[in-house]
C-alpha positions in Angstrom: -90.7 -21.1 -13.4 -90.8 -24.8 -14.7 -89.2 -27.6 -12.9 -86.7 -27.9 -15.9 -85.6 -24.4 -15.2 -85.2 -24.9 -11.6 -83.1 -28.0 -12.2 -80.8 -26.1 -14.4 -80.4 -23.3 -11.9 -79.6 -25.6 -9.2 -76.8 -27.3 -11.3 -75.3 -23.9 -12.1 -75.1 -23.0 -8.3 -73.5 -26.3 -7.5 -70.9 -25.8 -10.3 -70.2 -22.3 -8.9 -69.6 -23.4 -5.3 -67.4 -26.5 -6.5 -64.9 -24.3 -8.6 -63.4 -22.5 -5.3 -63.0 -25.8 -3.7 -61.1 -27.2 -6.6 -58.9 -24.2 -6.9 -58.1 -24.4 -3.2 -57.3 -28.1 -3.3 -54.8 -27.3 -6.2 -52.7 -25.2 -3.9 -50.5 -21.9 -4.4 -48.8 -21.6 -7.8 -45.2 -22.5 -8.0 -42.6 -19.9 -7.5 -40.2 -19.1 -10.4 -36.6 -19.5 -9.1 -33.1 -19.9 -10.3 -31.0 -22.5 -8.6 -27.2 -22.7 -7.5 -25.3 -25.4 -5.9 -23.4 -25.9 -2.6 -19.8 -26.2 -3.3 -16.9 -27.9 -1.3 -13.6 -26.4 -1.8 -10.3 -25.9 -0.1 -10.2 -22.2 1.0 -8.2 -20.0 3.4 -10.1 -17.6 5.7 -9.9 -13.9 5.0 -11.0 -11.0 6.9 -11.8 -7.6 5.5 -10.2 -4.6 7.4 -9.6 -1.0 6.8 -6.7 1.0 6.8 -4.9 4.3 5.6 -2.3 4.7 3.1 0.9 6.6 4.4 4.2 7.6 2.7 6.9 5.1 3.0 9.2 7.7 4.1 8.9 11.3 4.8 12.2 13.0 4.3 13.4 16.4 5.4 16.1 17.4 2.8 18.8 19.6 4.6 21.6 21.9 3.3 25.2 20.5 3.6 26.7 23.9 3.3 25.8 27.5 4.3 24.9 30.0 1.7 22.2 32.3 0.3 19.3 30.7 -1.6 19.7 31.6 -5.2 16.6 29.8 -6.7 14.4 26.9 -6.2 14.2 24.3 -9.0 11.0 22.4 -8.1 7.5 23.3 -7.0 5.3 21.7 -4.2 3.5 18.6 -5.4 6.2 17.8 -8.1 7.5 14.4 -8.7 11.3 14.2 -8.5 13.8 11.7 -9.3 16.9 10.7 -7.3 19.6 13.1 -8.1 17.4 15.9 -9.4 18.3 19.5 -8.4 15.9 21.0 -5.8 17.4 24.2 -4.6 20.5 26.1 -5.7 22.6 28.1 -3.4 24.8 31.4 -4.4 28.3 30.0 -4.9 30.2 33.3 -5.5 31.6 33.2 -1.9 32.8 29.6 -2.4 34.2 30.3 -5.9 36.4 33.0 -4.4 37.6 30.9 -1.6 38.4 28.0 -4.1 40.3 30.5 -6.4 42.4 31.6 -3.5 43.1 28.2 -2.1 44.4 27.2 -5.5 46.7 30.2 -5.5 47.9 29.4 -2.0 48.6 25.8 -3.1 50.6 26.9 -6.1 52.8 29.2 -3.8 53.2 26.4 -1.4 54.2 23.9 -4.2 56.6 26.4 -5.5 58.3 26.7 -2.0 58.1 23.0 -1.5 60.2 22.6 -4.7 62.8 25.0 -3.5 63.1 23.3 -0.1 63.5 19.9 -1.9 66.4 21.4 -3.8 68.0 22.8 -0.7 67.7 19.4 0.9 69.4 17.7 -1.9 72.2 20.1 -1.8 72.7 19.8 1.7 72.8 16.1 1.2 75.5 16.3 -1.2 77.6 18.7 0.9 77.1 16.6 3.9 78.7 13.6 2.2 81.7 15.8 1.6 81.7 16.9 5.2 81.3 20.5 3.9 78.2 21.3 6.1 77.3 20.3 9.6 74.8 17.6 10.4 72.5 20.2 11.8 72.1 22.1 8.6 71.0 18.9 7.0 68.4 18.0 9.5 67.0 21.6 9.4 66.6 21.3 5.6 65.0 18.0 6.0 62.5 19.2 8.6 61.7 22.2 6.5 60.9 20.3 3.5 58.7 17.7 5.5 56.7 20.5 7.1 56.1 22.3 3.6 55.1 18.8 2.2 52.3 18.7 5.1 51.2 22.3 4.2 50.8 21.4 0.6 48.7 18.2 1.5 46.6 20.3 3.8 45.9 22.8 1.1 44.9 20.0 -1.4 42.5 18.7 1.2 41.1 22.3 1.6 40.6 22.5 -2.1 38.8 19.2 -2.2 36.4 20.3 0.6 35.7 23.5 -1.2 35.0 21.6 -4.4 32.7 19.3 -2.5 31.0 22.4 -1.0 30.5 23.9 -4.5 28.8 20.6 -5.6 26.6 20.5 -2.5 25.5 24.1 -3.2 23.0 22.5 -5.6 20.9 20.4 -3.0 19.6 17.4 -4.9 16.9 14.7 -4.0 18.3 11.8 -2.1 15.9 9.4 -3.8 12.7 9.6 -5.9 9.7 11.2 -4.4 7.1 13.9 -4.4 7.8 17.5 -2.9 5.4 17.9 -0.1 6.5 21.2 1.3 9.2 23.9 0.4 10.9 25.3 3.4 13.5 27.6 1.8 13.0 30.5 -0.6 15.1 32.8 -2.6 17.0 35.3 -0.7 16.9 33.3 2.7 20.4 32.4 4.2 20.8 28.7 4.8 22.9 27.3 7.6 24.6 24.0 7.5 22.0 21.5 8.3 19.1 23.8 7.7 16.0 22.1 6.2 15.1 23.2 2.5 12.1 21.0 1.8 10.1 17.9 2.7 10.1 15.0 0.3 7.4 12.1 0.5 8.7 8.7 -0.8 5.6 7.0 -2.2 7.1 4.0 -4.0 6.7 1.7 -2.2 3.7 3.0 -0.2 2.8 2.0 3.2 -0.8 0.9 4.2 -1.3 0.8 8.1 -4.1 -1.6 9.2 -5.3 -1.9 12.7 -5.6 -5.7 13.4 -7.7 -7.2 16.1 -5.5 -9.3 18.4 -7.3 -12.5 17.8 -5.9 -12.5 14.3 -2.3 -11.7 15.1 -1.1 -15.4 15.5 -2.0 -16.0 11.9 0.2 -13.2 10.4 3.7 -12.9 9.5 6.1 -10.8 7.9 6.2 -11.3 4.1 2.7 -12.6 3.8 1.0 -11.6 0.7 -1.9 -8.9 1.0 -4.1 -7.4 -1.4 -5.9 -4.1 -1.1 -8.3 -1.7 -2.8 -8.7 2.2 -2.6 -12.3 3.8 -2.5 -10.8 6.5 -4.5 -9.7 4.2 -7.3 -12.6 1.8 -8.1 -11.8 -1.4 -10.2 -8.1 -1.4 -9.1 -6.4 -4.0 -6.8 -3.0 -3.3 -5.2 -1.1 -6.4 -3.9 2.0 -6.4 -1.5 3.2 -8.1 1.6 3.2 -7.5 5.2 6.3 -5.3 6.2 5.9 -5.2 10.0 3.6 -6.0 13.0 4.0 -3.3 15.4 3.9 -4.8 19.1 2.1 -1.8 20.5 -1.6 -2.4 20.8 -4.4 0.0 21.5 -5.8 -0.7 25.1 -9.4 0.2 24.2 -9.9 -1.4 20.8 -7.4 -4.4 21.3 -5.9 -3.8 17.8 -2.4 -3.6 16.6 -1.0 -1.7 13.8 0.2 -3.8 10.7 2.2 -2.2 8.1 1.7 -3.4 4.4 4.4 -2.6 1.7 2.6 -1.9 -1.7 4.6 -1.1 -4.9 3.3 2.3 -6.2 5.4 3.3 -9.2 2.9 5.4 -10.7 2.1 7.1 -7.5 -1.6 6.3 -7.9 -2.0 5.6 -4.1 -1.4 8.9 -2.0 -0.9 9.4 1.6 -4.4 9.6 3.5 -6.4 7.4 1.1 -8.9 5.2 2.6 -7.9 1.5 2.0 -9.8 -1.8 2.3 -7.5 -4.6 3.0 -8.2 -8.4 2.7 -6.0 -10.3 5.3 -5.7 -14.0 5.3 -6.0 -15.1 8.9 -6.4 -18.8 8.7 -5.0 -22.0 7.3 -6.2 -23.7 4.3 -9.1 -26.0 4.8 -12.1 -27.7 3.3 -15.3 -25.5 3.4 -18.8 -25.4 2.1 -19.4 -22.3 -0.1 -22.6 -20.8 -1.4 -23.1 -17.8 -3.7 -23.8 -14.7 -1.8 -27.2 -14.4 -3.5 -28.4 -17.5 -1.8 -28.3 -16.0 1.7 -31.6 -15.0 3.2 -31.7 -12.5 6.0 -34.6 -12.3 8.5 -33.7 -10.0 11.4 -30.6 -11.7 13.1 -31.3 -15.0 11.4 -29.7 -16.4 8.2 -30.9 -19.1 6.1 -30.6 -20.7 2.6 -33.6 -22.3 0.9 -32.9 -25.6 -0.6 -35.2 -27.6 -2.9 -36.7 -30.9 -1.8 -39.5 -32.7 -3.6 -40.2 -29.5 -5.6 -40.7 -27.3 -2.4 -38.7 -24.7 -0.7 -37.0 -25.7 2.6 -35.2 -23.2 4.6 -32.0 -24.4 6.4 -30.4 -22.2 8.9 -26.7 -21.3 8.5 -23.8 -19.2 9.8 -21.6 -17.3 7.6 -17.8 -18.1 8.5 -16.0 -15.9 6.0 -16.2 -14.3 2.7 -14.3 -15.6 -0.4 -15.0 -13.2 -3.2 -18.5 -13.8 -4.6 -18.9 -16.9 -2.3 -19.6 -17.2 1.3 -18.2 -19.9 3.5 -21.0 -21.3 5.8 -21.8 -23.8 8.5 -25.0 -25.4 9.2 -27.0 -28.2 7.7 -25.9 -28.0 4.2 -24.0 -30.5 2.1 -21.9 -30.3 -1.0 -24.0 -30.8 -4.1 -27.3 -29.5 -2.6 -29.4 -27.4 -5.0 -30.0 -24.0 -3.3 -32.2 -20.9 -4.5 -30.2 -17.9 -5.6 -32.7 -15.8 -7.5 -36.3 -15.6 -6.2 -35.7 -16.5 -2.8 -36.6 -13.1 -1.1 -40.3 -13.9 -1.0 -40.3 -17.7 -0.5 -41.8 -19.4 2.5 -41.2 -22.8 3.9 -43.0 -25.5 1.9 -43.8 -23.3 -1.2 -43.7 -25.1 -4.4 -40.9 -23.9 -6.7 -40.1 -24.4 -10.4 -36.8 -23.9 -12.2 -35.3 -25.0 -15.5 -32.7 -27.7 -15.4 -30.1 -24.9 -16.3 -31.2 -23.0 -13.2 -32.9 -20.4 -15.0 -36.7 -20.1 -14.4 -39.0 -22.0 -16.5 -41.8 -20.2 -18.5 -45.0 -19.9 -16.8 -47.9 -22.0 -18.1 -50.4 -20.0 -20.4 
């Protein structure tokens, strides 16, 4: 091999050795990321809790009269309106009693008419001293007694008419029939239960609230909730009652939330997620939820300083929709990584377009 060839070969080897050194000096490629911003805003702290929907009232409807069940007008699970017929009792016995009472009233009224005429005649005769005073007094007493008897019979007829009306048992308010307790052919006693009615509008959501949040709650405070069984729907109402009877083990207290439920979408037993406002309004630093990076028990956010990723430890204070309230070393207006932060490491170069979208890679 000639000296010329040896020189060319040496130069090629030098260039091959220099290439990796130049590449190492250039450093790792910039990571493509999307950026967001730390925002300062006035917020109110909210805490997510779970609860259970319950009927506003469970009413046991009772019969006001005794009688034989003739037929049921509704079925279990049926929605009913206030005043709607639920159970009808046989009224043949009451019909007979009412007819008899009216006949007795007619006889009593006829007798009362006769006694009043006798009283008037005795008054005239007494004025002429034609009858003794004792006869006049006896006629007056007889008329008064018969008047009282007529009034008693009239009251008896009114009561029988009420019993006839009550023989058709009606819903005391809107609700849903949960259970029938009386069936055709059964003899109902006065006060006997005929069915159970659930009042679902409004509906009650019972939430077990940790004792540390109680000082921030009050009756009438607005509350919103969602049901796992009804995704995409939010139901808002207000605190109806804070029950002063806590659980000794969990240190929680039942809080009742009243929610309008006109279409009966919410049903007793549904699992509910409730967002309670438990703090006063205050200024807070907020970040998008996607900006948070979890590493074991440590939480951090990557900011961009001098084109490089810099992690800043944070602590989550509360959740506000899609934003998180945090404390730590962040400041309002800081650029933070929201997409592409999962694999970043401290000091890694990052590249993002001005609008926050990753810039195209160099080709």
